[in-house]
C-alpha positions as CSV (number, residue, x, y, z in Angstrom):
1,M,0.0,0.0,0.0
2,Q,2.9,2.4,0.7
3,E,4.4,1.8,-2.7
4,E,1.2,2.5,-4.5
5,A,0.8,5.7,-2.6
6,G,4.4,6.8,-3.5
7,S,3.9,6.0,-7.1
8,V,0.8,8.1,-7.3
9,E,2.3,11.2,-5.7
10,E,5.3,11.3,-8.0
11,P,3.3,12.1,-11.2
12,L,1.3,14.7,-9.4
13,A,4.5,16.5,-8.4
14,Q,5.7,16.6,-12.0
15,E,2.4,18.1,-13.1
16,E,2.6,20.8,-10.5
17,V,6.1,21.6,-11.6
18,Q,4.8,21.9,-15.2
19,D,2.0,24.1,-14.1
20,I,4.2,26.4,-12.2
21,S,6.6,26.5,-15.1
22,N,3.7,27.5,-17.5
23,E,2.5,30.1,-15.1
24,L,6.0,31.7,-14.9
25,S,6.4,31.6,-18.7
26,S,3.0,33.1,-19.3
27,G,3.7,35.8,-16.7
28,Q,6.7,36.9,-18.7
29,E,4.6,37.4,-21.9
30,E,2.9,40.8,-22.3
31,T,-0.7,41.1,-22.8
32,P,-2.1,43.1,-25.8
33,V,-3.4,45.7,-23.4
34,Q,0.1,46.2,-22.0
35,E,1.6,46.5,-25.5
36,E,-1.0,49.1,-26.5
37,E,-0.2,51.1,-23.3
38,K,3.5,50.9,-24.1
39,K,3.2,52.3,-27.6
40,P,1.9,55.7,-26.6
41,A,4.6,56.0,-24.0
42,E,7.2,55.3,-26.7
43,K,5.6,58.0,-28.9
44,K,5.7,60.5,-26.1
45,S,9.3,59.8,-25.5
46,S,10.1,60.2,-29.2
47,K,8.2,63.5,-29.3
48,K,10.2,64.8,-26.4
49,K,13.4,63.8,-28.1
50,N,12.4,65.6,-31.4
51,S,11.3,68.8,-29.7
52,I,14.9,69.6,-28.7
53,P,16.5,71.4,-31.7
54,T,20.0,70.6,-32.7
55,V,22.8,73.2,-33.1
56,D,22.5,73.1,-36.9
57,E,18.8,73.6,-36.7
58,V,19.2,76.7,-34.5
59,V,21.9,78.2,-36.8
60,T,19.8,77.5,-39.9
61,K,16.7,79.1,-38.4
62,E,18.6,82.2,-37.4
63,M,20.1,82.6,-40.9
64,E,16.6,82.3,-42.4
65,S,15.3,84.9,-39.9
66,D,18.1,87.3,-40.9
67,A,17.4,86.9,-44.6
68,E,13.7,87.6,-44.1
69,E,14.3,90.7,-42.0
70,P,15.6,93.1,-44.9
71,V,12.7,92.0,-47.1
72,K,10.3,92.8,-44.3
73,N,11.9,96.2,-43.7
74,A,11.9,97.0,-47.4
75,E,8.2,96.1,-47.6
76,D,7.5,98.3,-44.5
77,S,9.5,101.2,-46.1
78,E,7.6,100.9,-49.4
79,A,4.3,100.9,-47.6
80,E,5.3,104.0,-45.6
81,V,6.3,105.8,-48.9
82,Q,3.0,104.8,-50.5
83,N,1.1,106.1,-47.5
84,S,3.0,109.4,-47.5
85,S,2.5,109.9,-51.2
86,V,-1.2,109.3,-50.8
87,E,-1.3,111.8,-48.0
88,A,0.6,114.3,-50.1
89,R,-1.8,113.9,-53.0
90,S,-4.7,114.3,-50.7
91,V,-3.2,117.6,-49.3
92,E,-2.6,118.8,-52.9
93,A,-6.2,117.9,-53.8
94,E,-7.4,119.9,-50.8
95,G,-5.3,122.8,-51.9
96,E,-6.6,122.7,-55.4
97,E,-10.1,122.7,-54.2
98,A,-9.6,126.0,-52.4
99,P,-10.1,129.0,-54.7
100,K,-7.0,131.0,-55.7
101,V,-8.9,134.3,-55.7
102,I,-11.8,135.6,-53.7
103,V,-13.7,137.8,-56.1
104,D,-15.0,141.0,-54.5
105,D,-16.9,142.9,-57.2
106,D,-20.2,144.7,-56.5
107,N,-21.1,144.4,-60.2
108,L,-21.3,140.6,-59.9
109,D,-24.0,138.7,-58.2
110,M,-23.3,135.7,-55.9
111,E,-23.6,133.1,-58.7
112,E,-21.3,135.0,-61.0
113,R,-18.7,135.4,-58.3
114,V,-18.7,131.7,-57.5
115,A,-18.4,130.9,-61.2
116,L,-15.5,133.3,-61.6
117,E,-13.7,132.0,-58.5
118,Q,-14.0,128.5,-59.9
119,K,-12.4,129.6,-63.1
120,Y,-9.5,131.1,-61.1
121,A,-9.2,127.9,-59.2
122,E,-8.6,126.0,-62.4
123,L,-5.8,128.3,-63.6
124,N,-2.2,127.2,-63.8
125,L,1.0,129.1,-64.8
126,D,0.3,128.6,-68.5
127,T,-3.2,130.0,-68.4
128,E,-2.1,132.8,-65.9
129,T,0.6,133.8,-68.5
130,A,-2.1,133.9,-71.2
131,L,-4.2,136.1,-69.0
132,V,-1.4,138.6,-68.5
133,E,-0.7,138.6,-72.2
134,T,-4.4,139.3,-72.9
135,V,-4.4,142.4,-70.7
136,L,-1.2,143.7,-72.3
137,F,-2.8,143.2,-75.7
138,L,-5.9,145.1,-74.8
139,E,-4.2,147.9,-72.9
140,S,-2.8,150.7,-75.1
141,E,-0.6,152.1,-72.4
142,P,2.3,150.5,-70.4
143,Q,1.1,148.6,-67.4
144,T,3.0,148.3,-64.1
145,V,3.3,145.0,-62.3
146,E,1.0,146.4,-59.6
147,N,-1.6,147.4,-62.1
148,L,-1.5,144.1,-63.9
149,A,-1.9,142.3,-60.6
150,K,-4.9,144.4,-59.8
151,I,-6.5,143.8,-63.2
152,T,-5.9,140.1,-63.3
153,R,-6.5,139.4,-59.6
154,L,-3.1,137.6,-59.5
155,S,-0.3,138.1,-57.1
156,Q,2.6,140.4,-58.1
157,D,5.0,137.4,-57.9
158,V,2.9,135.5,-60.3
159,V,2.6,138.5,-62.7
160,E,6.4,138.9,-62.7
161,E,6.9,135.2,-63.4
162,C,4.3,135.5,-66.3
163,I,6.2,138.5,-67.7
164,G,9.4,136.4,-67.6
165,R,7.7,133.6,-69.6
166,L,6.4,136.1,-72.1
167,K,9.9,137.6,-72.6
168,E,11.2,134.1,-73.3
169,K,8.2,133.4,-75.7
170,Y,8.7,136.5,-77.7
171,S,12.5,136.1,-77.9
172,Q,12.0,133.4,-80.5
173,Q,12.8,134.3,-84.1
174,D,9.2,133.4,-85.3
175,S,7.8,136.2,-83.1
176,G,7.3,139.7,-84.6
177,I,6.4,141.3,-81.3
178,E,8.1,141.6,-77.9
179,I,7.3,142.8,-74.4
180,S,9.0,146.1,-73.6
181,Q,9.4,148.1,-70.4
182,I,8.4,151.7,-71.1
183,I,8.2,154.4,-68.4
184,G,8.1,151.9,-65.6
185,G,5.4,149.7,-67.2
186,W,5.1,146.8,-69.7
187,M,3.5,146.7,-73.1
188,L,3.5,144.7,-76.3
189,T,5.5,146.3,-79.1
190,P,6.7,145.3,-82.6
191,K,10.3,144.1,-82.9
192,K,12.5,146.7,-84.4
193,E,14.0,144.3,-87.0
194,C,10.5,143.4,-88.2
195,F,9.1,147.0,-87.9
196,D,11.8,148.3,-90.2
197,F,10.2,146.3,-93.1
198,V,6.8,148.0,-92.7
199,K,7.9,151.3,-91.3
200,E,7.2,153.0,-94.7
201,R,3.5,152.2,-94.1
202,Y,2.9,152.2,-90.4
203,G,5.8,154.4,-89.3
204,K,4.7,157.3,-91.4
205,K,1.2,157.0,-90.1
206,N,2.5,157.8,-86.6
207,E,5.1,160.3,-87.6
208,G,2.6,162.0,-89.9
209,R,0.9,163.3,-86.8
210,L,4.0,165.4,-86.2
211,S,5.6,167.5,-88.8
212,K,9.3,167.7,-89.3
213,A,9.4,171.0,-87.5
214,A,7.5,169.6,-84.6
215,I,9.8,166.6,-84.3
216,E,12.8,168.9,-84.4
217,T,11.4,171.1,-81.7
218,L,10.5,168.0,-79.6
219,S,14.1,166.7,-80.0
220,I,15.6,169.9,-78.8
221,I,13.4,169.8,-75.7
222,A,14.1,166.2,-75.0
223,Y,17.9,166.6,-75.1
224,S,18.1,170.0,-73.5
225,Q,15.3,169.9,-70.9
226,P,14.5,171.9,-68.9
227,I,14.6,174.6,-71.5
228,T,12.8,177.9,-72.2
229,R,10.9,178.9,-75.4
230,A,13.6,181.5,-76.1
231,E,16.4,178.9,-75.9
232,I,14.5,176.6,-78.3
233,E,14.1,179.4,-80.8
234,S,17.8,180.3,-80.5
235,I,18.7,176.7,-81.5
236,R,16.1,176.5,-84.4
237,H,16.5,180.1,-85.4
238,V,12.7,180.3,-86.0
239,N,9.6,181.2,-84.0
240,A,8.5,178.1,-81.9
241,D,5.0,179.3,-80.8
242,N,3.0,177.0,-83.2
243,M,5.2,174.0,-82.5
244,M,5.1,174.5,-78.8
245,R,1.3,174.8,-78.8
246,L,1.1,171.6,-80.9
247,L,3.4,169.6,-78.6
248,L,1.5,170.9,-75.5
249,D,-1.8,169.8,-77.0
250,R,-0.4,166.3,-77.7
251,K,0.9,166.2,-74.2
252,F,4.4,165.4,-75.4
253,I,5.8,168.4,-73.4
254,K,4.8,170.2,-70.2
255,E,5.8,173.1,-68.0
256,V,8.2,171.9,-65.4
257,G,9.0,175.2,-63.6
258,K,10.4,178.7,-64.2
259,K,14.0,179.7,-64.8
260,D,15.5,181.9,-62.1
261,I,16.4,184.8,-64.3
262,P,14.7,188.2,-64.9
263,G,11.2,187.7,-66.3
264,K,11.0,184.1,-64.9
265,P,10.5,182.4,-68.3
266,I,8.7,179.0,-68.2
267,L,10.8,175.9,-68.5
268,Y,9.6,172.9,-70.6
269,G,10.3,169.2,-70.4
270,T,9.0,166.0,-71.9
271,T,6.2,163.8,-70.5
272,N,5.5,160.1,-70.1
273,E,3.4,160.3,-73.2
274,F,6.5,161.2,-75.1
275,L,8.4,158.2,-73.7
276,E,5.6,155.9,-74.5
277,F,5.2,157.2,-78.1
278,F,8.9,156.6,-78.8
279,H,9.1,153.4,-76.8
280,L,11.6,154.7,-74.3
281,Q,12.1,153.6,-70.7
282,S,13.6,156.9,-69.7
283,I,15.3,160.0,-71.2
284,A,18.6,158.1,-70.7
285,D,17.5,155.8,-73.5
286,L,17.6,158.6,-76.1
287,P,20.2,158.0,-78.8
288,Q,23.5,159.8,-78.2
289,L,24.0,163.1,-80.0
290,D,27.0,163.5,-82.1
291,E,29.6,166.1,-81.0
292,K,28.3,168.8,-83.5
293,E,24.7,168.6,-82.3
294,S,25.7,168.5,-78.7
295,E,27.8,171.6,-79.1
296,R,24.9,173.3,-80.9
297,F,22.6,172.7,-78.0
298,E,25.0,173.9,-75.4
299,L,25.8,177.1,-77.2
300,A,22.1,178.0,-77.2
301,R,21.9,177.7,-73.4
């Protein structure tokens, strides 16, 4: 009975050993759940490793940033320039909208004033020059800068600039007129080199208003002024009453005082009308007398 019992216990011991061995081996194997839990952990650890940049990556990133910075600055500068130009244009536009001239004329009603102010607002230097030229063409007497500014309602600086442009315009060879300064004012006159060709027709028309005797008398007064009637007659050797009356009527001469000698004879001199008629700025612009004529005038004094 003891032997049977011992034989039965031995196989049981081997089975137990085998079961324990199986349990140990199965305990070492990972379950699917454990494998799944391990994978995210590995991913997290890999992400942490990749988030730390290397030295090369840092240097490359800084180089790219430095290369982009000038481009950004250039774009910003260009945008600032565009904004400033837009602002400048808007300021210019505001300035253009404001009228250049405020019309104050009692002869115009409100609607006419507004219309005229609008026309002035649309003027530029070209049209302003044309306006000054129009006034000079219409006026028969020399006009000062002050008077031109008053007539055109332009500033004196603008009028002077317009006169300069007209001088340049008329200096061209294809122009037969010029702008001349006479007795302190400006007027349009024919060019001498062109007028010489038609002087026979148009010059005699003007000179015909004065006889040869009148012109001679006027010349004596112009070169010897102030001068008395007796001194004029001494130079011409003829009575000067008729010529003096004619020149006084034409306003080419005038009384300028009395000579401080017995009898207090009247002194005569030329006028602005004389300068205008002969296109002279002043008496200093008269042609120089030759020695013989100059001596003749002096002896009569």
